[in-house]
C-alpha positions as CSV (number, residue, x, y, z in Angstrom):
1,X,35.9,13.3,16.9
2,X,33.3,16.2,16.5
3,X,29.8,14.9,17.5
4,X,26.5,16.4,18.5
5,X,24.8,15.6,21.3
6,X,21.6,14.0,19.4
7,X,24.0,11.8,17.4
8,X,25.8,10.4,20.3
9,X,22.3,9.6,21.7
10,X,21.5,7.7,18.4
11,X,24.8,6.0,18.5
12,X,24.4,4.7,22.2
13,X,21.0,3.5,21.4
14,X,22.2,1.8,18.3
15,X,25.0,0.0,20.3
16,X,22.6,-0.8,23.2
17,X,20.2,-2.5,20.8
18,X,23.2,-4.3,18.9
19,X,24.2,-5.5,22.2
20,X,20.7,-6.8,23.5
21,X,19.5,-8.0,20.0
22,X,16.7,-5.8,19.9
23,X,15.3,-3.6,17.1
24,X,13.4,-0.4,16.9
25,X,11.3,-1.7,14.3
26,X,10.2,-4.8,15.9
27,X,6.6,-6.1,15.6
28,X,4.1,-4.8,18.4
29,X,1.9,-7.5,20.2
30,X,-1.9,-6.6,21.5
31,X,-4.5,-8.3,22.7
32,X,-8.2,-7.9,22.2
33,X,-9.4,-9.8,25.4
34,X,-13.2,-9.8,24.6
35,X,-15.8,-9.3,22.2
36,X,-19.3,-10.3,22.4
37,X,-22.1,-10.2,19.6
38,X,-24.1,-7.3,20.1
39,X,-26.2,-7.2,16.9
40,X,-27.5,-10.3,18.6
41,X,-27.2,-10.0,22.2
42,X,-29.4,-13.1,22.9
43,X,-26.5,-15.2,21.1
44,X,-23.6,-16.6,23.5
45,X,-21.3,-15.8,20.9
46,X,-17.8,-14.4,22.2
47,X,-14.4,-14.0,20.4
48,X,-10.9,-12.6,21.6
49,X,-7.7,-12.3,19.5
50,X,-3.7,-12.0,19.9
51,X,-2.4,-9.5,17.2
52,X,0.9,-8.6,16.2
53,X,1.3,-5.1,14.2
54,X,4.0,-5.5,11.6
55,X,7.1,-3.6,11.9
56,X,6.1,-1.2,9.1
57,X,3.0,-0.4,11.0
58,X,0.5,-1.0,8.1
59,X,-0.5,-4.7,9.0
60,X,-2.3,-6.5,11.6
61,X,-1.9,-10.3,11.8
62,X,-4.6,-11.7,14.4
63,X,-5.4,-15.2,15.8
64,X,-8.8,-15.2,16.9
65,X,-10.6,-17.6,19.1
66,X,-14.3,-17.8,19.4
67,X,-16.6,-19.8,21.5
68,X,-20.1,-19.9,21.5
69,X,-23.0,-21.9,23.4
70,X,-26.2,-23.2,21.5
71,X,-29.2,-24.7,23.2
72,X,-29.3,-28.5,22.6
73,X,-32.1,-29.7,20.4
74,X,-32.3,-32.8,22.4
75,X,-32.4,-31.1,26.0
76,X,-33.7,-27.6,26.7
77,X,-31.6,-27.5,29.9
78,X,-28.6,-28.4,28.0
79,X,-26.1,-26.0,26.1
80,X,-23.3,-27.2,23.7
81,X,-20.2,-25.4,23.8
82,X,-18.2,-25.0,20.5
83,X,-14.9,-23.3,19.9
84,X,-13.3,-22.1,16.7
85,X,-9.9,-20.5,15.7
86,X,-9.2,-18.6,13.0
87,X,-6.6,-15.8,11.3
88,X,-7.2,-12.6,9.9
89,X,-4.9,-10.2,8.2
90,X,-6.0,-6.6,8.2
91,X,-4.7,-3.4,6.8
92,X,-4.3,-0.3,8.7
93,X,-7.1,2.3,7.8
94,X,-6.7,4.9,10.5
95,X,-4.8,5.1,13.8
96,X,-7.8,3.2,15.4
97,X,-9.1,0.9,12.6
98,X,-7.9,-1.9,10.7
99,X,-9.8,-3.9,7.9
100,X,-9.7,-6.7,5.5
101,X,-11.8,-7.7,2.6
102,X,-12.6,-11.3,1.3
103,X,-14.3,-11.6,-2.0
104,X,-16.2,-11.4,-3.9
105,X,-16.8,-15.2,-3.9
106,X,-19.1,-17.8,-5.5
107,X,-22.0,-17.4,-8.0
108,X,-23.5,-14.8,-5.7
109,X,-20.3,-12.8,-5.4
110,X,-20.3,-12.7,-1.5
111,X,-17.9,-10.1,-0.1
112,X,-17.2,-9.7,3.6
113,X,-15.4,-6.8,5.1
114,X,-14.3,-7.0,8.5
115,X,-13.4,-3.8,10.8
116,X,-11.5,-3.8,14.0
117,X,-11.8,-0.6,15.7
118,X,-9.8,0.4,19.0
119,X,-12.4,2.4,21.1
120,X,-9.6,3.0,23.8
121,X,-7.1,0.6,25.6
122,X,-8.5,-3.0,25.7
123,X,-11.8,-1.8,24.5
124,X,-12.5,-3.2,20.9
125,X,-15.3,-3.7,18.6
126,X,-15.5,-5.7,15.3
127,X,-18.0,-5.1,12.3
128,X,-18.4,-7.7,9.8
129,X,-20.4,-6.5,6.9
130,X,-21.5,-9.3,4.3
131,X,-22.6,-8.1,0.9
132,X,-24.2,-9.9,-2.1
133,X,-23.0,-8.3,-5.2
134,X,-24.8,-10.7,-7.6
135,X,-28.4,-11.3,-6.4
136,X,-29.8,-11.7,-9.6
137,X,-27.3,-14.3,-11.0
138,X,-29.0,-17.5,-9.5
139,X,-32.1,-18.2,-7.4
140,X,-30.3,-19.1,-4.3
141,X,-28.5,-15.6,-4.5
142,X,-32.1,-13.7,-4.7
143,X,-32.7,-15.1,-1.1
144,X,-29.6,-13.9,0.5
145,X,-29.5,-10.6,2.2
146,X,-26.6,-8.2,3.0
147,X,-25.8,-8.3,6.8
148,X,-23.8,-6.4,9.2
149,X,-22.9,-8.1,12.7
150,X,-21.2,-6.1,15.5
151,X,-19.0,-7.6,18.1
152,X,-18.2,-5.3,20.9
153,X,-16.2,-4.9,24.4
154,X,-19.6,-3.7,25.8
155,X,-22.1,-6.2,27.6
156,X,-20.0,-9.2,27.8
157,X,-21.9,-10.7,30.7
158,X,-24.6,-12.9,29.7
159,X,-27.2,-14.8,31.4
160,X,-27.2,-18.7,30.4
161,X,-30.2,-20.2,29.0
162,X,-29.3,-23.7,30.1
163,X,-28.4,-25.6,33.6
164,X,-25.7,-27.9,31.8
165,X,-22.8,-27.5,29.4
166,X,-21.3,-30.3,27.2
167,X,-19.0,-30.3,24.5
168,X,-20.4,-29.5,21.0
169,X,-18.3,-29.5,17.7
170,X,-14.6,-28.4,17.9
171,X,-13.1,-26.9,14.8
172,X,-9.6,-25.3,14.1
């Protein structure tokens, strides 16, 4: 058998993978450990995510968990804690950025573009850009404004405006 050294390495690697049941193109799992609202730093709005990069490297499937605290209208010393879970599928833009677009939706043609950017290691930022594409179509659309909200790994420690916390609404 006439085999080059490089080819032997590949054969051994493929045989080892078959033996233990792993694949070279298996999904990669990553964590986005902490995002805090940077646009409105007084908001106690935090998110984190677990994501899988598809085998082709072009799609990022994420499960986000959001938690936020809001001052209770019935007691200034109490905050309500609320959680929310949602999924996003993003497409690779660059080696460090992923994005997804939803819309335009509704009579106002609202489009939401979400971009996740890796600032290095476990440091991530997320920008959510909302655009109203049909501001002249209905009276309600004229009052809507384009907006950008940024969540970042920076400044995640926040002071609390309350002494007590109690459950608020729970959603998916």
